[in-house]
N, C-alpha and C positions, 0 to 999 in steps of 0.2 A: 782826384780831392771828390769827395761824396757831397752831394745836394743835401744830404740828411744835415738836420740841426746838430753841431756838436754836442751839445747841451746832452743831449739823448744819450748819449754813450754811458753818460756820469747816470743818469738815470737805469741803463740797462745795471749796469753793475751794481745798484743797489739792491734791484729786481732780483738777479743773480744771487744775489750776496743773502735778501729775503729767503728767495727759496732754499739753499742750502744749508741755513739755517733753519729755515722750518722742518728739513725732512730729518735733520740730526735733532728734533727739540725731544727730550725727554726720552732719550735713549743712552745706553751705555756704550762704553767703548767696546764690549764684547757682542752685543746686539748689533753695533754696524758692522762688524768681523761677519758674521752671521747672515746677514742681510745684503745679498748681492746687488740686488736690484736700488735698494738706498744707495749703498756705498757706491754702485756707478752714475746714479743721478747727481750725489754730492759730487763727485769727479767730474761731471760733463757743468756742472754749475760754476766749479772752479776754473775748469776750461777757457768761459764761455764770460768771468768775471775779467782774466787775464785779454780775451778776444776784444771786449771793448774795451780797455785800457789801452791799447794799441790804437784807437779811435780818440783818442781825448789830446786836443790838442798842447801843445806847450805853454801855452796861452794859461790854458787850465790847467795845466798840472801846476803851473808856478803860482795858482792860487791856494794850493795845497801840497807845500813840500814838504811836508811830516807823513804824509801816503809813500809808501815803499813803489814807487811805480815801475823800477827794475825788477824788484821781487815780485811783484803780480803778475808783470807778464815774462818773469823764468817760470814762475809756477805753471801759467800757460800752457808753456812750452814742454818742462818735463810733463806734463800731465798730456800733452797732445801726441808727441812722441816718445815719450818711452813705453816701449814695448811688453814690458816686465812692468809695468805701472808703476806706484807712483808709492811711496812704504804706507801701510797702513796709520802707523806712529806719527808720521809727517801728517797725514789727511785730519788724523784728531786733532794734531798742535793747532793745526789751520782754524779748525771749525771752533775750537773750544778758546783758545789766545788770540788769536786774528781777526776772525772776519766779525766779532761782537766791534772791536776797534774800527777795524777797516767802514763797517756801517755805520757808525757815527760819522767818521771822518769825511764820507761820502754825501750824507745828510747835510753837514757844516758846509760844503762845496756846492751843494746844489743851491742852499740859501745865497751865498756869496756870487754865484754866475746869473751873470744878465738873463733875464729871460727872453728869449726871440720875440719879434711883433706877431700877430696873429696873422697869417694870409689870407690875400685878399680873396 
């Protein structure tokens, strides 16, 4: 078990979500397809969202049952282990349909989580 404050993993998820959304801001699907570096950066952040989700405690997850925890982790696994990649349509759908909602739910979860006392 890590000594890291478990709340930080939810904060990480939010940060990675923001990064992916920022990278995709104002671009079309065609532009994303043509920009390999941007596409790869977005994929990496999707992977990191899922990785951080694996460290969110059961108790924290219970505070946000509407979050698709299994799907978030499964997406991470697909990105990390699918050698031929993940379909561009799927990435675009995640960016446009899932991440904005995920972001809102993560903000709400952070507000519901107790803050850790400051270190002495």
